C-alpha positions as CSV (number, residue, x, y, z in Angstrom):
1,M,53.3,82.7,103.7
2,T,52.6,86.2,104.7
3,W,54.1,89.3,102.9
4,R,56.3,89.9,105.9
5,H,57.6,86.3,105.8
6,R,58.2,86.4,102.1
7,T,60.2,89.6,102.5
8,I,62.4,88.0,105.3
9,F,62.8,84.9,103.1
10,V,64.1,87.0,100.1
11,L,66.4,89.0,102.3
12,I,67.9,85.8,103.8
13,V,68.4,84.2,100.3
14,A,69.9,87.5,99.0
15,G,72.2,87.5,102.1
16,L,73.4,83.9,101.6
17,A,74.1,84.6,97.9
18,A,76.2,87.6,98.8
19,L,78.0,85.5,101.5
20,A,78.7,82.8,98.9
21,G,80.2,85.4,96.5
22,C,82.5,86.9,99.2
23,R,83.7,83.5,100.1
24,N,84.4,82.8,96.4
25,K,86.4,85.9,95.9
26,K,88.4,85.1,99.2
27,D,89.0,81.6,98.0
28,V,90.3,83.0,94.6
29,E,92.7,85.3,96.4
30,H,94.0,82.4,98.5
31,A,94.4,80.3,95.4
32,K,96.4,83.1,93.7
33,H,98.7,83.4,96.6
34,S,99.3,79.8,97.6
35,V,101.8,77.1,96.7
36,Y,101.3,73.4,97.4
37,D,103.6,71.5,99.8
38,T,103.1,68.0,98.4
39,D,104.5,65.7,95.7
40,F,104.6,67.0,92.2
41,A,102.3,64.1,91.0
42,V,99.5,65.1,93.4
43,V,99.5,68.8,92.2
44,Y,99.8,68.0,88.5
45,S,97.0,65.3,88.8
46,A,94.6,67.8,90.6
47,A,95.4,70.4,88.0
48,L,94.8,68.1,85.1
49,D,91.5,66.6,86.5
50,A,90.2,70.0,87.4
51,T,91.1,71.5,83.8
52,R,89.7,68.4,82.1
53,E,86.3,68.6,84.0
54,L,85.8,72.2,82.7
55,Y,87.6,72.0,79.3
56,P,87.7,68.4,78.1
57,N,89.9,68.8,75.1
58,L,93.5,69.3,76.0
59,D,97.1,68.1,75.7
60,D,99.1,67.4,78.8
61,N,102.9,67.0,79.2
62,P,103.9,65.9,82.8
63,G,107.5,66.1,82.1
64,N,107.2,70.0,81.6
65,G,104.4,70.3,84.1
66,A,102.3,71.8,81.2
67,I,98.6,71.5,80.4
68,K,97.2,73.2,77.2
69,T,93.6,73.1,76.4
70,A,92.2,73.4,72.9
71,W,90.1,76.3,72.0
72,H,86.6,75.8,73.5
73,Q,83.6,77.8,72.4
74,V,82.0,79.8,75.2
75,S,78.4,80.8,75.5
76,Y,77.5,84.3,74.6
77,A,80.0,86.2,76.7
78,N,78.9,89.6,78.2
79,N,80.2,91.7,81.2
80,Q,78.0,89.6,83.7
81,D,80.1,86.4,83.0
82,E,81.2,85.6,86.5
83,L,82.8,82.7,88.3
84,A,79.4,80.7,88.7
85,N,79.4,80.5,84.9
86,Q,82.2,78.2,84.2
87,R,80.9,75.8,81.7
88,T,81.8,76.1,78.0
89,L,80.8,74.5,74.8
90,A,83.6,72.2,73.4
91,S,83.7,73.4,69.8
92,G,82.6,70.5,67.4
93,Q,82.8,67.8,70.2
94,G,79.2,67.5,71.2
95,V,79.8,68.6,74.8
96,G,76.5,69.7,76.4
97,G,75.6,73.4,76.8
98,Q,73.3,76.0,75.4
99,N,73.2,77.0,71.8
100,V,75.1,80.2,71.2
101,G,73.5,81.1,67.7
102,G,70.2,81.0,66.1
103,Q,67.3,81.0,68.5
104,A,69.4,81.3,71.7
105,N,70.3,84.8,70.4
106,A,67.0,85.8,69.1
107,G,66.3,89.5,69.2
108,M,70.0,90.4,69.1
109,P,71.5,92.4,66.3
110,T,72.7,90.2,63.4
111,R,76.3,90.9,63.7
112,L,76.3,90.2,67.5
113,A,74.1,87.1,67.2
114,Y,76.6,85.4,64.9
115,K,79.8,86.2,66.7
116,R,81.6,83.1,68.3
117,Y,83.8,83.5,71.3
118,F,86.5,80.9,72.3
119,I,88.7,80.3,75.2
120,R,91.7,78.2,76.1
121,F,94.2,77.9,78.9
122,D,97.9,77.3,79.6
123,V,98.2,75.6,82.9
124,T,101.7,75.0,84.4
125,V,102.9,73.3,87.7
126,A,106.2,75.1,88.1
127,G,109.1,75.5,90.6
128,G,109.9,72.9,93.1
129,R,108.3,71.7,96.3
130,P,106.2,73.6,97.4
131,W,104.8,73.7,93.8
132,R,103.0,76.8,92.1
133,V,100.3,76.3,89.7
134,K,100.1,79.1,87.0
135,V,96.9,79.6,84.9
136,I,97.0,81.7,81.9
137,G,93.8,82.3,79.9
138,H,93.5,83.3,76.2
139,A,90.3,84.5,74.4
140,S,89.5,84.7,70.7
141,E,86.6,86.1,68.6
142,W,85.1,84.8,65.3
143,E,82.7,87.0,63.0
144,P,81.1,85.8,59.8
145,G,83.5,86.6,56.8
146,N,86.6,85.7,58.8
147,A,88.6,82.7,57.8
148,M,89.9,82.1,61.5
149,P,89.1,83.4,65.0
150,T,91.1,86.5,66.1
151,E,92.9,86.3,69.4
152,L,91.9,89.2,71.7
153,R,94.8,90.6,73.3
154,G,95.9,94.0,75.0
155,A,93.1,96.5,75.1
156,A,90.8,94.0,73.1
157,K,90.9,91.5,75.8
158,P,87.3,90.7,76.9
159,P,86.4,91.4,80.5
160,W,85.0,87.9,81.1
161,L,88.4,86.3,80.5
162,D,89.7,87.0,84.0
163,G,86.6,85.7,85.7
164,R,87.0,82.3,83.8
165,T,90.7,82.2,84.6
166,D,89.9,82.8,88.3
167,A,87.3,80.0,88.1
168,L,89.8,77.4,86.7
169,T,92.4,78.5,89.3
170,L,89.7,78.1,92.1
171,A,88.7,74.7,90.9
172,I,92.4,73.5,91.0
173,Y,92.9,75.0,94.5
174,K,89.7,73.3,95.9
175,R,91.1,69.9,95.1
176,I,94.4,70.4,96.8
177,K,93.5,73.0,99.4
178,S,94.7,70.7,102.2
179,F,98.3,71.1,100.9
180,A,98.1,74.9,100.4
181,V,100.5,77.2,102.1
182,P,101.0,80.8,101.7
183,M,103.4,82.1,99.0
184,K,106.5,83.5,100.8
185,E,107.2,86.3,98.2
186,E,104.7,87.9,95.9
187,V,105.7,87.1,92.5
188,V,104.8,89.9,90.0
189,E,103.4,88.2,86.9
190,A,104.1,89.9,83.6
191,K,100.9,90.3,81.7
192,P,100.9,88.9,78.2
193,E,100.2,92.4,76.9
194,D,103.3,93.8,78.7
195,N,105.5,91.7,76.5
196,L,104.1,92.8,73.2
197,P,106.0,95.3,71.1
198,K,105.3,98.9,71.7
199,T,105.9,101.5,69.0
200,D,106.9,104.9,70.5
201,P,104.6,107.8,69.4
202,K,107.7,110.1,69.4
203,A,108.7,108.3,66.2
204,F,106.1,110.4,64.4
205,G,107.3,113.9,64.6
206,N,105.5,115.5,61.6
207,V,102.0,114.8,62.9
208,P,99.8,116.2,65.9
209,P,100.7,114.3,69.3
210,A,97.2,112.6,69.4
211,A,97.7,111.5,65.8
212,A,101.2,110.1,66.6
213,K,99.7,108.0,69.5
214,R,97.0,106.6,67.1
215,L,99.7,105.7,64.5
216,A,101.8,103.8,67.1
217,E,98.6,101.9,68.3
218,L,97.7,101.2,64.7
219,K,101.1,99.8,63.9
220,D,101.3,97.5,66.8
221,A,97.7,96.2,66.0
222,V,98.7,95.6,62.5
223,V,102.0,93.9,63.2
224,L,100.4,91.6,65.8
225,R,97.3,91.0,63.5
226,N,95.2,92.1,66.6
227,Y,92.1,92.5,64.5
228,G,89.8,93.5,67.6
229,T,92.1,96.5,68.4
230,L,92.5,97.4,64.6
231,R,88.7,97.5,64.1
232,A,88.4,100.0,66.9
233,Q,90.9,102.4,65.1
234,L,88.8,102.6,61.9
235,W,86.0,104.9,61.1
236,D,82.9,103.1,60.1
237,D,82.7,104.6,56.5
238,L,86.4,103.7,55.9
239,E,87.3,104.0,52.1
240,W,89.1,100.7,51.4
241,S,88.6,100.4,47.6
242,L,88.2,102.9,44.8
243,G,85.3,100.8,43.5
244,G,83.7,99.5,46.7
245,D,81.2,101.0,49.2
246,P,83.0,102.5,52.3
247,N,82.7,100.1,55.1
248,A,85.1,99.2,57.8
249,D,83.9,95.7,58.4
250,T,84.2,94.9,54.6
251,A,87.6,96.3,54.7
252,L,88.7,94.2,57.7
253,A,87.4,91.0,56.1
254,M,89.2,91.7,52.9
255,W,92.5,92.5,54.7
256,Q,92.2,89.3,56.7
257,A,91.9,87.4,53.3
258,D,94.8,89.2,51.9
259,P,97.5,89.9,54.6
260,E,99.7,91.6,52.1
261,S,97.5,94.7,52.3
262,L,98.2,94.8,56.2
263,D,102.0,94.4,55.5
264,A,101.8,97.4,53.2
265,M,100.0,99.4,55.9
266,A,102.7,98.7,58.4
267,R,105.4,99.7,55.9
268,L,103.6,103.0,55.1
269,I,103.5,103.9,58.9
270,T,107.2,103.1,59.3
271,G,108.1,105.0,56.1
272,G,106.8,108.4,57.4
273,C,103.7,110.3,57.7
274,A,102.8,114.1,57.9
275,G,99.7,116.3,58.1
276,D,97.9,119.0,59.8
277,A,95.4,119.3,62.7
278,K,92.7,117.6,60.8
279,R,94.3,115.2,58.4
280,V,97.4,113.0,58.3
281,T,98.6,110.8,55.3
282,C,101.2,108.1,54.9
283,P,103.2,108.8,52.8
284,P,102.7,112.5,52.8
285,G,101.2,114.2,49.7
286,E,98.9,113.1,47.0
287,R,97.9,109.5,46.2
288,Q,100.1,108.0,43.5
289,P,99.0,105.5,40.9
290,G,99.8,101.8,42.0
291,K,100.8,103.0,45.4
292,W,99.0,102.5,48.8
293,Q,98.2,105.6,51.0
294,L,96.8,105.7,54.5
295,V,94.7,108.6,55.6
296,L,93.8,109.4,59.2
297,E,91.3,112.0,60.1
298,L,90.1,113.9,63.2
299,R,86.5,113.7,63.9
300,G,85.4,115.2,67.1
301,D,88.3,114.5,69.5
302,Q,89.2,111.1,67.8
303,W,91.8,110.3,65.3
304,K,91.0,107.1,63.2
305,V,91.7,105.6,59.8
306,A,89.5,107.2,57.2
307,S,91.1,105.6,54.0
308,F,93.5,103.0,53.1
309,V,93.5,102.7,49.3
310,K,95.8,101.6,46.5
311,G,95.8,104.2,43.6
312,E,95.0,103.4,40.0
């Protein structure tokens, strides 16, 4: 094959790949905006079979039209995780797939190499004929030292979750495409994060506006035990113990093991805070013996937690 022919061949392959990607995206949009004009049993069976093929461990309840998968471990999840990468590793079940730890992650930083990501889905066949299929995905992350995985919600939701949710939606659609009809009215779905409690930054009147916003976000993350979001609000050299080395990751592991400390943090934020343009404390004033105190500091243009310690 000549150089010219090789170039033409490569361009054809690239064009076909791009065309397939466009078709996939169009099919996903059709799937999201379709209902199915056939018997409930046909729609439910298609949803169940498609879900089980990708995520084998699940519970189904035909009476409620509900399918709930177990948490399945996914291969190392980065921003390139697209519709083509649908397969998961069923945690502890021996389902085939690549190893997500050890040699598979050789060369990656230690903390990243040993992280584990999990995914699960709630699939519902709802309404009446024509039936609508709703697919809601959930993601969680486990790090060494944590007793349990942490569900990733709100701002911590990983970018690959939507792609995998679309992949399952598309897999169901393809099985019953012949019964699909356009949805008459666009139903605005409430995102899970929209239903989460939101603290109003205006509740913190004695601190700079940017610090008030951080306190509101911090309180929501603590109440929801959203450890991914909480970690992003801590300075790396966080003081967490009068006798321990400052370290945000160590602090987070200790707080997960002792939830009472996070309950104390939420109470402090609710109880009132005060400060100046560089430092905010909850409660205001000096640290008292036997009492917790939360300290936020401004470094550069960011407010984050610099200290959360119980006085002695």
